[in-house]
C-alpha positions in Angstrom: -8.9 19.8 35.5 -10.7 17.0 34.0 -14.0 15.0 34.2 -13.5 11.7 36.2 -16.1 9.0 35.6 -16.6 6.0 37.9 -19.1 3.2 37.2 -20.6 0.9 39.9 -23.2 -1.8 39.7 -25.8 -2.5 42.3 -28.6 -5.0 42.1 -28.3 -5.3 38.3 -28.3 -1.5 37.8 -25.4 0.7 36.6 -24.7 4.0 38.3 -22.3 6.6 36.9 -20.6 9.3 38.9 -19.0 12.2 37.1 -16.9 14.6 39.0 -14.9 17.7 37.8 -11.6 17.1 39.6 -8.3 18.9 39.9 -5.1 16.9 40.1 -2.0 18.3 41.7 1.2 17.3 43.5 1.8 18.2 47.1 4.8 17.1 49.2 5.8 14.6 46.5 2.3 13.0 46.5 -0.4 13.2 43.8 -3.7 14.5 45.2 -7.1 15.0 43.8 -9.6 17.8 44.6 -13.3 17.6 43.6 -14.6 20.8 42.2 -18.1 19.9 41.2 -20.4 16.9 40.8 -21.9 16.8 37.3 -23.5 13.4 37.4 -27.0 14.8 36.8 -26.0 16.6 33.6 -26.9 15.1 30.2 -24.2 13.2 28.4 -24.0 15.9 25.7 -23.2 18.5 28.3 -20.6 16.4 30.0 -19.0 15.7 26.7 -18.8 19.4 26.1 -17.3 20.0 29.5 -14.6 17.4 28.8 -13.7 19.2 25.6 -13.6 22.6 27.3 -11.3 21.3 30.0 -9.1 19.7 27.4 -8.6 23.1 25.8 -10.9 22.6 22.8 -12.7 25.7 21.5 -16.5 25.1 21.2 -18.7 26.9 18.7 -22.4 27.0 18.3 -23.9 24.2 16.1 -24.5 25.4 12.6 -21.7 28.0 12.6 -20.5 28.4 9.1 -17.0 27.5 8.2 -14.9 27.6 5.1 -12.1 25.3 3.7 -9.0 27.4 3.3 -6.8 24.6 1.9 -7.3 21.0 0.9 -4.1 18.8 1.0 -3.7 15.3 -0.5 -2.9 12.9 2.3 -3.9 9.3 1.9 -1.3 8.4 -0.7 1.3 10.3 1.3 0.3 8.4 4.5 0.5 5.1 2.8 4.1 5.6 1.4 5.5 7.3 4.5 3.9 4.7 6.8 5.6 2.0 4.8 8.9 3.9 4.9 8.7 4.2 8.7 7.9 0.4 9.0 11.0 -0.3 6.8 13.2 2.0 8.9 14.2 4.1 5.8 15.2 7.0 8.0 17.7 5.0 10.0 18.8 3.3 6.8 19.9 6.6 5.3 21.5 7.9 8.5 21.5 6.9 12.2 21.2 10.5 13.2 18.3 12.8 12.0 19.3 15.8 10.0 17.7 18.1 7.4 19.4 16.3 4.5 18.0 13.0 5.7 14.5 14.5 5.9 14.7 16.0 2.4 16.0 12.7 1.1 13.1 10.9 2.6 10.8 13.4 0.9 12.6 12.7 -2.4 12.1 9.0 -2.1 8.4 9.3 -1.3 7.8 11.9 -4.0 9.5 9.6 -6.6 6.8 7.0 -5.8 3.9 9.4 -5.6 4.7 11.7 -8.5 7.9 11.0 -10.5 8.8 14.4 -12.1 11.7 16.9 -12.2 13.1 18.1 -8.9 11.7 21.6 -9.5 8.2 20.3 -10.2 8.5 17.9 -7.3 9.0 20.8 -4.8 6.1 22.7 -6.2 3.9 19.6 -6.2 4.5 18.5 -2.6 3.3 21.8 -1.2 -0.2 20.7 -2.2 0.1 17.5 0.0 0.8 16.7 3.6 4.2 15.4 2.7 6.2 18.4 4.0 4.2 18.6 7.3 4.3 14.9 7.9 8.1 15.0 7.6 8.5 18.3 9.4 9.8 20.3 6.4 9.2 24.0 6.4 7.7 26.0 3.5 11.1 27.4 2.6 12.4 24.1 1.2 13.6 24.7 -2.3 15.1 22.7 -5.2 18.5 23.8 -3.9 17.8 21.9 -0.7 16.8 18.9 -2.8 20.1 19.0 -4.7 22.0 19.3 -1.4 20.2 16.3 -0.1 21.1 14.3 -3.3 24.7 15.1 -2.9 24.5 14.0 0.8 22.7 10.8 -0.2 25.3 9.9 -2.8 28.1 10.3 -0.2 26.3 7.7 1.9 25.5 5.3 -0.9 27.9 2.5 0.0 27.0 2.6 3.7 23.3 2.5 2.8 23.7 -0.4 0.4 25.8 -2.3 2.9 22.8 -2.0 5.4 20.4 -3.2 2.6 22.7 -6.2 1.9 22.8 -7.1 5.6 19.0 -7.1 5.5 18.4 -9.0 2.3 21.5 -11.2 1.5 22.9 -14.2 3.2 25.9 -16.6 2.9 25.4 -19.3 0.2 22.4 -17.5 -1.2 21.4 -16.4 -4.7 22.3 -12.9 -5.9 20.7 -11.6 -9.2 22.5 -9.1 -11.4 21.5 -7.5 -14.6 22.4 -4.3 -16.6 20.1 -1.8 -18.3 20.5 1.6 -19.9 18.5 4.9 -20.1 18.7 7.6 -22.7 20.1 11.0 -21.7 18.8 14.5 -22.4 21.8 16.8 -23.1 25.4 16.4 -24.1 27.4 17.6 -21.1 27.5 14.7 -18.7 30.7 12.6 -18.9 28.7 9.4 -18.2 26.5 9.9 -21.3 27.9 7.9 -24.2 26.7 6.2 -27.4 26.2 2.5 -26.8 23.9 -0.4 -27.3 20.5 1.2 -26.6 18.0 -1.0 -24.8 15.4 1.8 -25.4 15.8 1.5 -29.2 17.1 5.1 -29.3 20.2 4.3 -31.4 21.4 7.8 -31.9 20.9 9.0 -28.4 23.4 9.3 -25.6 22.8 7.0 -22.7 24.0 5.9 -19.2 24.0 2.4 -18.0 23.4 1.0 -14.5 23.7 -2.5 -13.0 21.2 -3.7 -10.3 21.9 -6.3 -7.7 18.9 -7.9 -6.0 18.3 -10.8 -3.7 16.7 -14.0 -4.8 13.2 -12.5 -4.6 14.1 -9.5 -6.8 14.3 -7.0 -3.9 16.9 -4.3 -4.8 20.1 -4.2 -2.8 22.6 -2.1 -4.7 22.9 -0.1 -8.0 25.9 1.2 -9.8 26.0 3.6 -12.7 28.4 3.2 -15.7 29.3 5.1 -18.8 26.8 4.5 -21.7 29.3 2.5 -23.8 30.4 0.0 -21.1 30.2 -3.6 -22.1 28.0 -5.8 -19.9 30.8 -8.2 -19.1 33.1 -5.5 -17.8 30.7 -4.7 -15.0 30.5 -8.2 -13.5 33.7 -8.4 -11.5 33.1 -5.1 -9.8 29.8 -6.6 -8.4 31.6 -9.7 -7.2 34.2 -7.6 -5.5 31.5 -5.4 -3.9 29.7 -8.5 -2.6 32.8 -9.9 -1.0 34.6 -6.9 0.3 32.0 -4.2 0.9 29.0 -6.4 1.9 31.1 -9.2 3.5 29.3 -12.0 1.6 32.1 -14.6 1.1 30.0 -17.4 -0.5 27.2 -16.8 -2.9 25.8 -17.8 -6.3 25.6 -15.0 -8.9 22.9 -15.3 -11.5 23.4 -13.4 -14.7 22.4 -13.7 -18.4 24.4 -15.4 -21.1 25.8 -12.1 -22.4 27.1 -11.1 -19.0 28.6 -14.2 -17.4 30.9 -15.3 -20.3 33.7 -17.8 -20.6 36.3 -15.2 -19.6 34.3 -14.2 -16.5 33.8 -17.8 -15.5 37.5 -18.4 -15.6 37.9 -15.4 -13.3 35.3 -16.9 -10.9 37.2 -20.2 -10.7 40.1 -18.4 -9.0 37.8 -16.9 -6.3 36.8 -19.3 -3.5 33.2 -19.5 -2.7 31.8 -17.7 -5.8 29.3 -19.8 -7.8 27.3 -18.8 -10.8 24.3 -19.6 -12.9 23.9 -18.5 -16.5 22.9 -20.0 -19.9 24.7 -21.1 -23.1 24.4 -19.1 -26.3 22.8 -20.7 -29.4 26.2 -21.5 -31.1 27.5 -23.3 -28.0 24.2 -25.4 -27.9 24.6 -26.4 -31.5 28.2 -27.5 -30.8 27.1 -29.7 -27.9 24.3 -31.2 -30.1 26.7 -32.0 -33.0 29.2 -33.6 -30.5 26.4 -35.9 -29.3 26.2 -34.4 -25.8 22.4 -34.9 -25.8 19.8 -36.4 -28.1 16.2 -35.3 -28.6 15.1 -38.7 -27.1 16.0 -37.2 -23.7 12.8 -35.3 -23.7 10.4 -38.1 -24.5 9.3 -38.3 -20.9 10.8 -35.1 -19.3 11.4 -31.6 -20.5 14.8 -31.2 -18.8 17.9 -33.4 -18.3 21.2 -32.7 -16.5 24.3 -33.6 -18.5 28.1 -33.2 -18.3 30.6 -32.7 -21.1 34.4 -32.5 -21.3 34.2 -29.0 -22.8 32.6 -27.8 -19.5 34.7 -29.5 -16.8 33.4 -29.2 -13.2 30.1 -27.6 -14.4 26.5 -28.6 -14.4 24.5 -28.4 -17.7 20.7 -28.6 -17.6 19.2 -29.0 -21.1 15.6 -27.9 -21.3 13.1 -28.2 -24.1 10.0 -26.0 -24.2 7.6 -27.1 -27.0 5.7 -23.8 -26.8 8.9 -21.9 -27.3 9.8 -24.2 -30.1 6.6 -23.3 -31.9 7.1 -19.6 -31.3 10.6 -19.7 -32.7 9.5 -21.6 -35.8 6.7 -19.2 -36.4 9.0 -16.1 -36.0 11.8 -17.6 -38.2 9.3 -18.3 -41.0 7.9 -14.8 -40.8 11.4 -13.3 -41.0 12.4 -15.6 -43.9 9.3 -14.6 -45.8 9.8 -10.9 -45.2 13.5 -11.2 -46.2 12.5 -13.0 -49.4 9.9 -10.4 -50.2 12.5 -7.5 -50.0 15.2 -9.5 -51.7 12.7 -10.2 -54.6 12.1 -6.4 -54.9 15.9 -5.9 -55.2 16.1 -8.7 -57.8 13.3 -7.0 -59.8 15.2 -3.7 -59.7 18.4 -5.4 -60.9 16.4 -7.2 -63.7 14.9 -3.9 -65.0 18.3 -2.1 -64.9 17.3 0.3 -62.1 20.0 -1.1 -59.9 23.4 -2.2 -61.3 26.9 -2.8 -60.0 27.9 -5.5 -57.6 28.9 -3.0 -54.9 25.5 -1.2 -55.0 23.6 -4.4 -55.2 25.5 -5.8 -52.3 24.9 -2.7 -50.2 21.1 -3.0 -50.8 21.1 -6.7 -50.0 23.2 -6.2 -46.9 20.7 -3.7 -45.5 17.9 -6.3 -45.8 19.7 -9.4 -44.5 21.2 -7.4 -41.6 17.9 -5.9 -40.7 16.3 -9.3 -40.2 19.4 -11.2 -39.2 18.8 -13.8 -41.9 22.0 -13.8 -43.8 23.0 -17.2 -42.5 19.9 -18.8 -44.0 20.4 -17.6 -47.7 22.8 -18.3 -50.5 23.4 -14.9 -52.3 24.8 -14.6 -55.8 25.6 -11.0 -56.6 27.1 -9.9 -59.9 27.3 -6.5 -61.7 24.1 -7.1 -63.7 22.4 -9.9 -61.9 21.2 -11.0 -58.5 19.9 -14.4 -57.3 19.1 -15.9 -53.9 17.8 -19.1 -52.4 17.2 -20.5 -48.9 19.8 -22.8 -47.2 17.3 -25.5 -46.4 19.9 -27.7 -44.6 21.0 -24.8 -42.4 17.4 -23.9 -41.6 16.6 -27.5 -40.7 19.6 -27.8 -38.5 18.5 -24.7 -36.6 14.9 -25.9 -36.4 16.0 -29.1 -34.8 17.0 -27.2 -31.7 14.0 -25.0 -31.5 12.8 -24.7 -28.0 16.1 -26.0 -26.6 18.1 -24.0 -24.1 20.9 -25.0 -21.7 21.4 -23.6 -18.2 25.0 -23.6 -17.2 26.0 -23.6 -13.5 29.0 -24.1 -11.3 29.4 -26.9 -8.9 28.8 -24.3 -6.1 25.2 -24.0 -7.2 24.0 -26.7 -4.8 20.5 -26.9 -6.3 18.4 -29.5 -8.0 18.2 -29.4 -11.8 14.7 -27.9 -11.5 15.7 -25.3 -9.0 18.7 -24.3 -11.1 16.4 -23.5 -14.0 14.1 -21.6 -11.6 17.1 -19.6 -10.3 18.0 -18.5 -13.8 14.4 -17.5 -14.6 14.4 -15.3 -11.6 16.3 -12.7 -13.7 12.8 -11.8 -14.8 12.4 -10.2 -11.4 15.3 -7.9 -12.1 13.8 -7.0 -15.5 10.6 -6.2 -13.7 12.5 -3.9 -11.4 14.0 -2.1 -14.5 10.5 -1.7 -16.0 9.3 -0.1 -12.8 12.3 2.1 -12.4 12.5 3.2 -16.1 9.0 3.6 -17.3 6.0 2.1 -15.4 6.1 3.9 -12.0 9.3 5.7 -11.0 10.3 7.1 -14.5 14.1 7.4 -14.1 14.1 8.5 -17.8 14.7 10.9 -19.4 17.7 12.0 -17.2 18.1 15.8 -17.2 20.9 16.3 -14.7 24.2 17.5 -16.1 26.6 16.7 -13.3 28.0 13.1 -13.1 27.3 12.8 -9.4 23.8 14.1 -9.7 23.0 11.5 -12.3 24.3 8.8 -10.0 22.3 10.3 -7.1 19.1 10.4 -9.2 19.4 6.8 -10.2 20.2 5.8 -6.5 17.0 7.7 -5.4 15.0 5.7 -7.9 16.4 2.4 -6.6 15.5 3.3 -3.0 12.0 4.3 -4.1 11.7 0.9 -5.8 12.8 -0.8 -2.6 9.8 0.9 -0.8 7.5 0.1 -3.7 8.6 -3.5 -3.8 7.4 -4.0 -0.2 4.2 -2.0 -0.8 3.3 -4.2 -3.8 3.8 -7.4 -1.8 1.7 -6.1 1.1 -1.1 -4.7 -1.2 -1.1 -7.8 -3.5 -4.7 -8.9 -2.4 -5.9 -5.5 -3.8 -3.9 -5.6 -7.0 -4.0 -7.7 -10.2 -0.9 -9.5 -8.9 0.0 -12.9 -7.6 -0.3 -13.0 -3.8 1.9 -16.1 -3.2 4.3 -15.7 -6.1 7.2 -17.5 -4.3 5.1 -20.6 -3.5 3.5 -20.6 -7.0 6.9 -20.5 -8.7 8.3 -23.3 -6.5 5.4 -25.6 -7.4 5.1 -25.1 -11.2 7.0 -26.7 -14.0 10.2 -24.6 -14.3 10.5 -25.2 -18.1 6.9 -24.8 -19.2 5.8 -21.2 -20.1 4.7 -19.2 -17.1 1.0 -18.9 -16.8 -1.4 -17.0 -14.6 -2.4 -18.9 -11.5 -6.0 -19.7 -10.9 -6.2 -17.0 -8.2 -4.9 -14.3 -10.6 -7.1 -15.5 -13.5 -10.1 -15.3 -11.1 -9.0 -11.7 -10.2 -8.9 -10.7 -13.9 -12.3 -12.3 -14.5 -14.1 -10.8 -11.5 -12.1 -7.6 -11.2 -13.0 -7.5 -7.6 -11.3 -8.8 -4.4 -12.7 -11.2 -1.8 -14.5 -8.3 -0.1 -16.2 -7.2 -3.3 -14.0 -4.0 -3.7 -12.6 -3.1 -7.1 -9.1 -4.3 -7.9 -6.4 -1.9 -8.9 -3.0 -1.4 -10.4 -0.4 -0.1 -8.0 -0.6 3.4 -9.6 -4.5 3.5 -9.7 -4.6 2.5 -6.0 -2.3 5.4 -5.1 -4.6 7.7 -7.0 -7.5 6.4 -5.1 -5.7 6.9 -1.8 -4.9 10.5 -2.8 -8.6 11.4 -2.5 -8.3 11.0 1.3 -7.5 14.6 2.1 -6.7 16.9 5.0 -8.8 20.1 5.0 -7.7 23.3 6.8 -10.9 25.0 7.9 -11.9 28.3 9.7 -15.1 29.4 11.2 -16.4 32.4 9.4 -18.8 33.7 12.2 -16.2 34.1 14.9 -14.1 37.2 15.1 -10.9 35.2 15.9 -11.6 32.8 13.0 -10.7 29.7 15.0 -8.8 27.2 12.7 -9.3 23.5 12.7 -8.5 20.5 10.5 -10.7 17.7 9.2 -9.9 14.6 7.3 -12.3 13.2 4.7 -13.9 9.9 5.6 -12.1 6.9 4.2 -13.7 4.5 1.8 -13.7 0.7 2.3 -10.9 0.4 -0.3 -8.8 3.0 1.5 -9.3 1.3 4.9 -8.4 -2.1 3.4 -5.2 -0.6 1.9 -4.0 0.8 5.2 -4.9 -2.4 7.0 -2.7 -4.4 4.6 0.1 -1.9 4.9 -0.1 -2.1 8.6 -0.2 1.7 9.0 -2.8 4.3 9.6 -3.7 7.6 7.8 
């Protein structure tokens, strides 16, 4: 039964008829039976009748109730809502299963509270994450590990779907490598190598990240901690061509990754282009051979050149005066500090506290190697004396090229000189991804897993979490201290000049409020704000059956705005 309301207007007046009716099917036809006319009842009584007929339990106004449990909900709703819009479930597997559901919880929890797997399971019981995903209270860390193993077995299929979403023929693909220190000594992947975390005596694992031209992650691969950057490149080229089916693309990588040897390998593969940069020694050789002169930069800060040493390639020479001044300042500081410590060694030698050419050389080597200034000093070491002086000519030769860098690209990179420089500088987006994955938000480190496959799965989960966060950041940009139209802003600014905050971002920093007057946030602080939107499980205390009900706290203007931008609802 239900209350049916009809409204009719007569001579400017409105008349409402409210009937309690029963709807039923008879002989294949739907029929309605009127039980009572309640048109004369007050609106409050009719509203109560509607609730009773809908099966809602009514209690007397003023009845006391207690909150049995309060669960964090707003931040969970924001992340899960975004994941549903992105189709993360179907991305992981076309068919629902328990492992897929737990994997979704893992990805969401990595964004909301990046902790150990044991802590994660304990934490999410205080949120609506399990109930929103349909996980039962018996979910344990063993289920999480099983989901990680399942997820790793599907990594290539998942990344293939991501590539289909984000990559296209003849497009740019960004690639870079990073490392993370490892806790423990039992994982075969953990090796001593070049530490990007400045933990030189710690074991580490490395991982290479592929993104599209906007920095959105597509694929990640884990390597042993002592793997050279250059040895990982061809594996990514092969993956792009064979696994992802992208036959023509331009790979963007830094100067330490796309080396001369890798470029020669690229030449034998049809459709593969590349953009990288020359090292300082190669730039000096070009300058000495007269490939470019400083007069090129009298009117412009970049120029495209060719040279026989780089046949079939495009070279874009850039000069940044701000970078030149910074390098001059830094070099002078290093020279002065090196001289200061060398003077201390000379004083020790002069007073007899340090003697012997081998011991003096060892002390001097520690200093010049620490500051990388050996090339700029003449050193005279004998058993009982030590002298040093600056190589002024060498310093002047290096200073002449301060602020000069050269972008090196294949003929496949069908871009203007300006866009070629912009493409190389997009590697900063991959570095931003590494910062978010490693320390800022998702905290991939330290890695505590001991099994090789679990380490790979852990890092893959972090990449998928960043995929979701990347989309959330772009949607929430009006509420964050971030550029709202970054792609347009980059395309319009000078590619060589130092990146500066746009007028819009500067205004945000100054006012600290958005256009609606609400306070601006970082991504993390906005999630914290959303977490105050809670689901409360309540029970009436004056009723013998203790009727349960749930209530959600009222949302604030900031929270409503966040859900509006995300296109989801709490």
